C-alpha positions in Angstrom: 11.6 8.5 -17.3 13.7 6.2 -19.4 13.0 3.2 -21.6 15.0 0.6 -23.5 13.2 -0.4 -26.6 14.2 -1.7 -29.9 12.6 0.2 -32.8 9.8 -1.4 -34.7 6.5 -3.0 -33.9 6.1 -5.5 -31.1 5.0 -8.9 -32.3 3.5 -11.7 -30.1 2.4 -15.3 -30.6 0.4 -17.1 -28.0 -0.2 -20.8 -28.3 -1.9 -23.3 -26.0 0.2 -25.7 -23.9 -2.9 -27.8 -22.9 -2.3 -31.5 -22.8 1.3 -31.0 -21.6 2.1 -32.2 -18.1 3.7 -29.6 -15.7 4.5 -31.3 -12.4 3.9 -28.8 -9.7 2.1 -26.3 -11.9 3.5 -22.9 -12.6 6.1 -23.0 -9.7 7.9 -25.8 -11.6 9.1 -23.1 -14.0 10.7 -21.1 -11.2 14.2 -22.4 -12.0 16.1 -19.1 -12.7 16.9 -16.4 -10.3 16.1 -13.7 -12.9 12.6 -15.1 -13.7 9.6 -12.7 -13.6 6.9 -14.2 -11.5 3.3 -13.8 -10.4 1.6 -17.0 -9.1 -1.1 -18.1 -6.7 -2.4 -21.7 -6.2 -0.1 -23.0 -9.0 -1.6 -20.6 -11.5 -0.4 -17.2 -12.9 2.4 -16.0 -15.1 6.2 -16.4 -15.3 8.4 -14.5 -17.7 11.9 -15.1 -19.1 14.2 -12.6 -20.7 13.6 -9.0 -21.6 12.9 -7.1 -24.8 11.8 -3.8 -23.4 11.9 -1.8 -20.2 10.4 1.4 -18.8 11.6 3.2 -15.7 10.5 6.3 -13.9 10.5 8.1 -10.6 8.2 10.8 -9.1 4.5 11.4 -8.6 3.7 10.8 -12.3 5.3 7.3 -12.5 2.1 5.4 -12.9 0.7 7.6 -15.6 4.0 7.8 -17.4 4.2 4.0 -17.4 0.5 3.8 -18.6 1.2 6.0 -21.5 4.4 4.1 -22.4 2.6 0.7 -22.3 -0.4 1.9 -24.3 1.8 3.4 -27.0 3.9 0.2 -27.1 0.8 -2.1 -27.7 -1.3 0.3 -29.8 -0.1 -1.2 -33.1 1.2 -4.5 -31.8 1.0 -7.5 -34.2 -0.8 -10.0 -32.0 -1.6 -13.7 -32.9 -3.4 -15.2 -29.9 -5.3 -18.5 -30.2 -5.9 -18.6 -26.4 -7.4 -15.2 -25.8 -7.8 -14.9 -22.0 -6.4 -12.4 -19.4 -2.6 -12.7 -19.5 -2.2 -13.7 -23.1 -0.8 -11.5 -25.9 1.5 -8.7 -25.0 2.3 -8.7 -21.2 4.5 -6.6 -18.9 5.6 -7.3 -15.3 6.1 -4.3 -13.0 7.0 -3.0 -9.6 6.6 0.6 -8.5 8.2 2.6 -5.7 6.0 3.2 -2.6 6.8 6.9 -2.4 6.5 9.6 -5.0 9.8 11.1 -3.6 11.7 7.8 -3.7 14.9 7.6 -5.7 14.0 4.0 -6.5 13.2 3.6 -10.2 9.7 2.1 -10.8 9.7 -0.3 -13.8 7.7 -2.2 -16.4 9.5 -5.1 -18.0 8.4 -6.8 -21.2 9.8 -10.4 -21.3 10.7 -12.5 -24.3 8.8 -15.5 -23.2 5.7 -15.9 -20.9 4.2 -19.1 -19.6 0.7 -18.8 -18.2 -1.7 -21.1 -16.3 -5.3 -20.2 -15.5 -8.4 -22.2 -14.8 -6.7 -25.5 -15.9 -5.5 -23.9 -19.2 -1.8 -23.3 -20.0 -0.2 -21.2 -22.7 3.1 -19.9 -24.1 3.7 -16.4 -25.5 6.7 -15.3 -27.4 7.3 -11.5 -27.8 9.8 -9.9 -30.2 10.6 -6.8 -32.2 12.2 -8.9 -35.0 10.7 -9.1 -38.4 10.9 -12.9 -38.7 7.8 -15.1 -38.5 6.8 -16.4 -35.1 5.9 -20.1 -34.9 4.8 -22.5 -32.2 8.0 -24.6 -32.7 10.1 -21.4 -32.4 8.3 -20.3 -29.2 8.8 -23.7 -27.6 12.5 -23.7 -28.7 12.9 -20.2 -27.1 11.4 -21.4 -23.8 13.8 -24.4 -23.8 16.7 -22.1 -24.5 15.8 -20.0 -21.4 15.4 -23.0 -19.2 18.6 -24.6 -20.5 20.8 -21.6 -20.5 23.7 -21.4 -18.0 22.8 -18.3 -16.0 26.5 -17.4 -15.7 26.5 -16.8 -19.5 23.4 -14.5 -19.4 23.4 -10.8 -20.2 25.9 -9.0 -17.9 23.6 -6.0 -17.9 20.8 -8.0 -16.3 19.9 -8.1 -12.6 23.0 -9.0 -10.5 21.4 -12.0 -8.8 23.2 -15.3 -9.4 20.8 -17.5 -11.2 20.7 -21.3 -11.1 18.6 -23.7 -13.1 18.5 -26.0 -16.0 16.0 -28.3 -17.7 13.8 -27.7 -20.7 10.7 -29.3 -19.3 8.9 -30.2 -16.1 10.9 -33.3 -15.2 14.1 -31.2 -15.5 12.6 -28.5 -13.4 11.8 -31.1 -10.8 15.5 -32.0 -10.7 16.3 -28.4 -9.9 13.7 -28.4 -7.1 15.3 -31.4 -5.6 18.7 -29.8 -5.4 17.6 -27.4 -2.6 18.7 -23.8 -2.3 22.5 -24.2 -2.0 24.9 -24.2 -5.0 25.5 -27.7 -6.0 22.7 -29.0 -3.7 25.0 -29.3 -0.7 23.9 -28.9 2.9 25.1 -26.3 5.3 27.1 -29.0 7.1 28.9 -29.8 3.8 29.8 -26.2 3.3 31.1 -25.5 6.8 30.1 -23.4 9.8 31.1 -20.1 8.1 28.0 -20.2 5.9 25.6 -19.5 8.8 23.3 -16.6 7.7 23.6 -13.3 9.6 20.9 -10.8 10.5 21.5 -7.2 11.1 19.2 -4.3 11.9 18.5 -1.9 9.1 17.8 1.8 9.2 16.6 1.8 12.8 17.4 -0.4 15.8 14.5 -2.2 17.5 14.7 0.4 20.3 14.6 3.3 17.9 11.8 1.8 15.9 9.7 1.4 19.0 10.4 5.0 19.8 9.1 5.9 16.3 5.9 4.0 17.1 5.5 5.9 20.4 6.0 9.2 18.4 3.4 8.0 15.9 0.8 7.3 18.5 1.4 10.7 20.1 0.7 12.3 16.7 -2.5 10.3 16.3 -3.7 11.5 19.7 -3.3 15.1 18.6 -6.0 14.4 16.0 -3.8 15.1 13.0 -4.4 11.6 11.6 -6.3 8.4 12.4 -3.8 5.8 11.3 -0.1 5.5 10.5 1.7 2.6 8.9 5.3 2.3 10.1 7.8 -0.1 8.5 11.3 -1.3 9.4 14.0 -3.2 7.6 16.5 -5.9 8.4 19.4 -7.2 6.4 20.2 -10.9 5.9 23.7 -12.0 4.7 23.7 -15.5 3.2 27.4 -16.5 2.7 26.5 -19.4 0.4 24.7 -17.0 -1.9 21.0 -16.0 -2.4 19.0 -18.3 -4.6 16.0 -16.2 -5.6 14.4 -19.1 -7.5 14.3 -21.3 -4.4 12.9 -18.4 -2.4 10.0 -18.1 -4.9 9.4 -21.8 -5.0 9.1 -22.1 -1.3 6.8 -19.1 -1.0 4.6 -20.3 -3.9 4.2 -23.7 -2.3 3.8 -22.7 1.4 1.8 -19.5 0.9 -0.8 -20.7 -1.7 -3.4 -18.1 -0.6 -1.0 -15.3 -1.3 0.3 -13.9 -4.6 4.0 -14.8 -5.0 5.9 -12.2 -7.0 9.4 -11.8 -8.5 10.4 -8.7 -10.4 14.0 -7.6 -10.9 15.3 -8.7 -7.5 12.1 -7.9 -5.6 10.7 -11.2 -4.2 7.9 -12.0 -1.8 4.4 -13.4 -1.3 1.7 -10.8 -0.6 -1.7 -11.5 0.9 -3.1 -8.1 -0.3 -4.5 -7.4 -3.7 -4.5 -3.7 -4.6 -6.5 -4.1 -7.8 -7.3 -6.9 -10.2 -9.0 -6.0 -13.4 -10.7 -8.4 -15.9 -12.7 -6.6 -18.5 -14.9 -4.1 -16.7 -14.7 -5.9 -13.3 -12.3 -4.8 -10.6 -11.5 -6.6 -7.4 -9.4 -6.0 -4.4 -8.5 -7.7 -1.1 -7.9 -5.4 1.9 -6.1 -6.5 5.0 -5.7 -4.7 8.3 -5.5 -6.4 11.7 -2.9 -9.1 12.4 -2.4 -11.9 14.9 0.6 -14.1 15.1 -0.4 -17.8 14.9 2.1 -18.6 17.6 0.0 -16.6 20.1 -2.6 -19.4 19.9 -0.3 -22.0 21.4 -1.7 -23.2 24.7 -5.0 -21.3 24.4 -8.4 -22.9 24.9 -10.5 -23.8 21.8 -9.4 -24.2 18.2 -6.8 -21.9 16.7 -9.4 -20.4 14.4 -11.8 -19.7 17.4 -8.9 -18.0 19.1 -8.3 -15.8 16.0 -11.9 -14.9 15.7 -12.1 -14.0 19.4 -8.9 -11.9 19.5 -9.1 -10.3 16.0 -12.8 -9.9 15.3 -13.4 -9.1 18.9 -10.8 -6.4 19.1 -12.0 -2.8 18.8 -8.5 -1.7 17.9 -8.1 -4.3 15.1 -11.6 -3.6 13.7 -11.1 0.1 13.7 -7.8 -0.3 11.8 -9.6 -2.5 9.3 -12.5 -0.1 8.8 -10.1 2.7 8.0 -8.4 0.5 5.4 -11.8 -0.4 3.7 -13.0 3.1 3.7 -9.8 4.3 2.1 -10.0 1.9 -0.8 -13.8 2.2 -1.5 -13.6 6.0 -1.4 -10.8 6.1 -3.9 -12.4 3.5 -6.1 -15.9 5.0 -6.2 -15.3 7.6 -8.9 -14.3 4.8 -11.3 -17.2 2.5 -10.5 -20.9 2.2 -11.4 -21.5 -0.5 -8.8 -19.5 -1.7 -5.8 -19.9 -4.2 -3.0 -17.8 -5.2 -0.1 -18.1 -7.6 2.8 -20.2 -6.2 5.5 -18.1 -8.1 8.0 -14.4 -8.9 7.6 -13.4 -12.6 7.4 -10.3 -14.3 9.0 -7.6 -15.0 6.4 -5.5 -17.9 7.6 -1.8 -17.9 6.6 1.0 -20.2 7.8 2.5 -17.4 9.9 -0.4 -15.1 10.9 -4.2 -14.4 10.7 -5.6 -11.3 9.2 -8.9 -9.5 9.2 -9.7 -9.4 5.5 -12.4 -8.0 3.2 -12.9 -8.4 -0.5 -14.2 -5.6 -2.6 -15.7 -5.9 -6.1 -16.6 -3.1 -8.5 -18.0 -2.7 -12.0 -16.0 -0.1 -13.7 -17.6 2.8 -15.5 -16.2 4.8 -18.4 -14.2 7.9 -17.5 -13.6 10.4 -20.3 -14.9 7.9 -22.8 -13.0 4.7 -21.8 -12.7 2.2 -19.0 -9.8 3.1 -16.8 -6.7 1.0 -17.1 -5.0 -0.9 -14.3 -2.3 1.8 -14.0 -4.8 4.6 -13.9 -6.6 2.9 -11.1 -3.4 2.3 -9.2 -2.6 6.0 -9.6 -5.8 6.8 -7.8 -5.7 4.1 -5.2 -2.0 4.1 -4.1 -1.1 4.5 -1.3 -4.0 3.1 0.6 -4.5 3.4 4.3 -3.5 -0.2 4.7 0.2 0.6 3.8 0.4 4.4 4.5 -2.3 5.6 6.9 -5.0 8.3 6.8 -5.1 11.0 5.8 -2.5 9.8 3.4 -0.7 13.2 2.9 -0.2 13.6 6.7 0.7 9.9 7.1 3.1 10.0 4.2 5.0 13.0 5.6 5.2 11.4 9.0 6.5 8.1 7.6 9.4 10.0 5.9 10.1 11.7 9.2 10.0 8.6 11.5 11.2 5.6 9.4 14.6 7.0 8.3 14.6 5.0 5.2 13.5 4.9 1.6 11.0 2.0 1.3 11.9 1.5 -2.4 9.5 -1.0 -3.9 8.3 -2.3 -0.5 4.5 -1.6 -0.1 4.4 -0.4 -3.6 2.3 -2.0 -6.4 3.7 -5.1 -8.0 2.1 -7.3 -10.7 1.4 -7.5 -14.4 -0.8 -6.1 -17.1 -1.8 -7.1 -20.7 -2.7 -5.1 -23.8 -6.5 -5.6 -23.2 -6.4 -3.7 -20.0 -6.5 -6.8 -17.7 -4.0 -7.1 -14.9 -3.3 -8.1 -11.3 -1.5 -5.7 -8.9 -0.7 -6.7 -5.4 1.0 -4.6 -2.7 4.6 -5.7 -2.3 4.4 -7.0 1.3 6.1 -10.0 3.0 9.0 -9.4 0.7 12.6 -8.4 0.3 15.0 -6.9 -2.2 18.1 -8.9 -3.3 20.7 -6.2 -3.1 23.8 -8.4 -3.8 24.6 -12.0 -4.5 24.7 -12.7 -0.8 22.6 -9.9 0.7 18.8 -9.5 1.1 17.0 -6.6 2.7 13.7 -7.5 4.3 10.8 -5.2 5.1 7.8 -5.4 7.4 5.3 -2.8 8.7 2.4 -2.4 11.1 -0.7 -0.3 11.2 -0.4 2.2 14.1 -3.6 3.5 15.7 -4.3 5.2 19.1 -4.4 1.9 20.9 -1.1 0.6 19.6 1.7 -0.6 21.9 5.3 -0.5 20.6 6.3 -3.9 22.0 3.3 -5.6 20.3 4.0 -3.8 17.0 7.6 -4.9 17.1 6.5 -8.5 17.7 4.1 -8.2 14.7 7.0 -7.2 12.4 8.9 -10.4 13.3 5.8 -12.5 12.5 5.6 -10.7 9.1 9.3 -11.2 8.5 8.9 -15.0 9.1 7.9 -16.1 5.5 11.0 -14.5 4.0 13.3 -15.6 6.8 12.2 -19.2 6.6 12.6 -19.2 2.8 16.2 -18.0 3.4 16.7 -20.9 5.9 16.7 -18.6 8.9 14.7 -19.6 12.0 13.1 -16.7 13.9 
């Protein structure tokens, strides 16, 4: 494990921003490609800058990160006049899916955090400097990050080309109006050579469907019940990738999802791995998917079609039951009470419908204290929803059949604060910005005995759609 950390005690100041007008809510702050982001329904957190970073690989990555964070905030000098989840010291993070991945999991402590929750807004400044923190200084620091020319930013930062200016909401609105092309130009203005290009990733479509067939064959031997297989595609955007525009589009169009941005990982996930507030933990489990395009021309309303096809499918319900059982079994040792939906509900998203269930638990003390977010993640990840069951067998088969390192795809992504609160989704419906003009997209499907390769391939394209559309690519 490694960390970049200035010596000294971390100091934070949190002040309310209530009474200030933010057109568009939190997404109006998504004006830099290097912004740290976690937002849903115009609320959440965004972070600017970086004062500390932790990275790790391997099976102990969650616990090592937990120890680092708790040590960092143990003697923190905190001034907080808002005092709600997400105030005070905060870190954003993303973790590799696999314990054998070479991808470095990370926690990043920003310099500035803007938060919006339940109609309240706040600003937090974080530093290791000895000087006094003031409200005026925090506001000036935020303005500096929003005004700064990204081409003059730290050359050691993430290589994404950032764009954005404006020190307040009206200026942010100007950036929104420019669109996702440098200078605000259209594709026609820039010429035909800027047409985005899509290429297959680690496996061709034919080879990936063969992997699905092989997975089904393994399931039929009785070695496992479910396997989640993912695939990747690579998009080349000649005009350059604008991560801020991607995040804005996802935040506005996928309001029921959690839009995330951490160090070049961007996306909008419908699945909450674990949310902790005090002693209450919640999760949203998804398994079972239907492309909304499949409802075109069908009798009845689209929702009636979804209920008939999804809720009425033995295959889909079986896949969902496996996912729920996986989560509740792993969460039970940390809970003194737990409840889950007896019947899954239909989650409507712009691209697909899902069978979904919400789980709520009251946490119990383990070895004298309530478990932290990262301790829970260490126990819960990977769930059957993104790996399969049994997880050990499924994980080994994933490595054999996918022919790729998932990196942060399907790993935990989110934030945590010093009080133990946090929100961690599963990094789905997302992509990694690999170069100024290159994005690698990921999508996966739950494979059970009744799975058909062609249908699973079509499902991956439905799941790619949010990212493709945010890149200006029609699928």
